C-alpha positions, 0 to 999 in steps of 0.5 A, spaced: 500 353 795 506 354 791 507 361 789 512 364 784 512 372 782 516 374 776 517 382 775 515 384 769 516 392 769 516 397 775 509 396 777 507 389 773 508 382 776 506 375 774 504 371 780 504 363 778 500 360 783 500 352 784 494 349 787 496 343 791 493 336 789 490 335 795 486 342 795 484 340 788 481 333 790 478 336 796 474 341 791 472 335 786 469 331 792 465 337 794 462 339 787 460 331 786 457 331 793 453 337 791 451 334 784 449 327 787 444 331 792 441 335 786 441 331 780 436 325 778 438 320 774 433 314 772 434 308 775 437 311 781 434 313 788 436 321 789 443 321 792 445 314 790 447 315 783 454 312 783 460 317 782 463 313 776 456 315 772 456 322 775 464 323 772 462 320 765 456 325 764 458 331 768 466 331 768 466 338 764 461 342 768 464 339 775 471 341 772 469 348 771 465 349 778 472 347 781 476 352 777 471 357 779 472 355 786 479 355 786 482 361 782 479 366 786 481 363 793 488 362 791 489 368 788 487 372 794 492 367 798 497 369 793 496 376 793 496 376 801 503 372 801 506 376 796 505 383 799 503 386 793 497 391 792 494 390 785 490 395 781 489 391 775 488 384 775 489 380 768 487 372 769 486 368 763 478 366 762 476 361 767 472 357 762 479 356 758 482 353 764 483 345 765 483 342 772 484 334 773 483 330 779 489 327 782 494 333 780 496 340 782 493 345 778 497 351 776 494 358 773 498 365 772 495 372 774 498 378 771 497 384 776 499 392 776 501 394 782 501 400 786 508 403 786 513 403 791 514 411 793 520 413 797 517 419 800 521 425 801 522 430 807 515 434 808 515 435 816 520 437 821 526 438 821 526 438 814 519 441 812 516 444 806 518 451 805 512 455 802 512 462 799 508 467 803 502 470 800 502 478 803 494 479 801 490 482 807 483 485 807 483 493 805 479 499 807 477 499 799 474 492 799 470 493 805 468 500 802 466 496 796 462 491 800 458 497 803 457 500 796 454 493 794 449 493 800 447 500 798 445 498 791 441 492 794 438 496 799 437 502 793 430 504 791 428 506 784 424 513 785 421 518 780 426 523 778 425 530 779 420 533 773 424 535 767 429 530 768 432 528 761 434 520 760 442 519 761 445 512 762 444 509 769 437 513 769 430 508 768 425 509 763 418 507 764 415 505 757 409 503 753 412 500 747 407 498 741 409 495 735 405 496 728 405 494 721 401 498 716 398 502 722 395 495 724 398 493 731 402 486 731 399 481 736 404 480 742 408 486 740 406 490 746 409 492 753 406 497 758 409 499 764 416 496 762 422 499 767 428 499 762 435 502 765 438 506 760 445 504 758 444 497 759 443 495 752 437 490 753 433 489 747 425 491 748 421 487 743 428 485 739 430 492 738 435 496 742 432 503 744 438 506 748 440 511 743 433 514 742 432 514 749 438 519 751 436 526 752 428 525 752 424 526 758 417 524 761 411 524 756 415 524 750 413 519 744 417 517 738 417 512 733 423 507 731 422 503 724 424 496 724 425 492 717 425 485 717 428 481 712 424 477 707 427 470 710 424 472 717 420 466 719 414 470 721 410 471 715 406 477 718 413 480 719 417 478 713 420 483 708 415 488 712 417 494 717 414 494 724 414 501 727 415 501 734 411 507 738 415 508 744 412 513 750 416 515 756 411 514 761 416 516 767 423 517 768 426 514 775 432 514 778 436 509 783 436 512 790 442 510 795 441 510 802 445 514 806 451 510 810 449 511 817 446 507 823 439 506 820 442 503 814 446 498 818 440 496 822 436 495 815 441 490 813 440 486 819 442 485 826 447 491 827 447 496 832 451 501 828 454 502 821 461 501 825 458 494 827 456 493 820 463 494 818 466 490 823 462 484 821 464 485 813 471 486 815 471 479 819 467 476 813 472 478 808 478 476 813 475 469 813 474 468 806 481 471 805 484 466 810 480 460 806 483 463 799 490 463 802 490 456 805 488 453 798 493 457 795 498 454 800 496 447 799 496 448 792 504 450 793 504 444 797 501 439 792 506 442 786 512 441 791 510 434 792 509 432 785 516 435 783 520 432 789 517 425 787 519 420 781 516 414 780 512 409 775 505 410 775 500 404 773 497 406 766 490 403 768 490 408 774 491 414 769 486 411 764 481 410 769 482 417 771 482 420 764 475 416 762 472 420 769 475 426 767 472 426 759 465 423 762 465 429 767 467 434 761 462 431 756 456 431 761 457 438 763 457 440 756 451 436 754 447 440 760 449 446 756 448 445 749 441 442 749 443 438 742 439 432 744 435 432 738 441 433 733 442 427 729 449 428 728 450 429 736 453 421 737 458 422 732 460 429 735 461 426 742 465 421 739 470 426 736 470 431 742 471 425 747 477 423 743 480 431 743 478 431 750 483 424 751 489 428 749 487 434 752 486 431 759 491 426 759 497 430 763 491 432 768 489 425 769 496 423 770 497 429 775 491 427 779 493 420 779 500 421 781 498 426 787 493 421 790 499 415 790 503 420 794 498 422 799 496 415 800 503 413 801 503 419 806 497 416 809 500 410 810 506 412 813 503 417 818 497 412 820 492 417 817 485 414 818 478 417 817 473 415 822 465 414 822 464 420 825 468 424 820 464 421 814 458 423 818 460 430 819 463 431 811 456 428 809 453 434 813 457 439 810 456 437 803 448 437 805 449 444 807 453 446 801 448 443 796 442 445 800 439 438 800 437 433 806 443 429 809 439 423 808 439 424 800 447 425 800 447 419 804 443 415 799 447 418 793 453 416 796 450 409 798 447 408 791 454 407 788 455 401 792 461 399 796 466 402 791 463 409 791 463 409 799 470 407 799 472 412 794 469 417 798 473 415 804 479 415 800 478 422 798 477 424 805 483 421 807 487 424 801 485 431 804 487 429 811 494 427 808 494 434 804 492 438 811 497 434 815 503 436 810 500 443 810 500 444 817 507 442 818 510 446 812 513 453 814 511 459 810 517 464 809 517 471 811 
């Protein structure tokens, strides 16, 4: 095989590949031998048709078969010999290629390749320097967590007799709607617990202002005028009167912060034990948050210190992924499937998102290439045990069976499985740089 590589740009190469005459003839012989066993030609026993007749009848088809055998094989050989790592391959359509017996066969593959990255310093003696985050768990945060637990353990009990309603108290209400002194079907609520000040509508009407200052046993009317355009013909242009009765006034009673409260919250011996546990939990959360912040600093430093050309195809792939994810998320929340204009709107939204997300796509690709280069330099790999562990973590986070997560990963085929591994490897590379970084102060 003869190979000629031409540089078309920083991340683009042309591979001119010449398949030797002997290999071409060998491929023709194999194809004709298989054809002779398969075809049936009148006047000849199976497998006995002369080669000349086969060539006359099937030469174009055989030529295409030879092309399909030779091109992928010799392309792979050329890639291995040249040492390039293609991210995009452009080979002329195989059906347009012509190959002849007793002659060498030449074709050209244009490839976009991963850039050559000259890595900067990121480990001792010249590690990355990170700005220290001085946050720590405070007494106020612990107290706030305790108050949240008190709210969760609180009970709503009857207020003392004669208590007037105010924001934060609860009213047990009976509400009935009447039009022309006739009850409106579906406009009744009995024993409805409402927190005053929440501004939560009852039968479509906010009653908080009318409830303020009133006590249990009081009754009042609230007129509600409906426009003539109201879709319910029974209400359009009419006034519905809500008759509201305050059946009871209640208040939320918080438990005392004592050892008994701690025991009610779980397996805690005392209030001090509960506080210690809350502090530890908050410290663990803060530790994770700090680590993520430091890793963000590492990412920004890596992006700033490395400059290289990025294959456009990688940016385009990442951009399409980001746009697709955004559109899918939007569709899940919009519920516009029945809108006839939805396809047009989605096309316009996709165009807008492509412009908006292009910088982020480029940023992500650049980071992945840097982390990949670090992985190669440091010999970072992902073992089967690590993959299994990650699958188990995902299953626990998503509250799904491990087998379901495995099925989801495998359903995407070898490409999706390899992408899963590559993401894990990138995270290990980022962790490696972070562990070797120095936090100032």
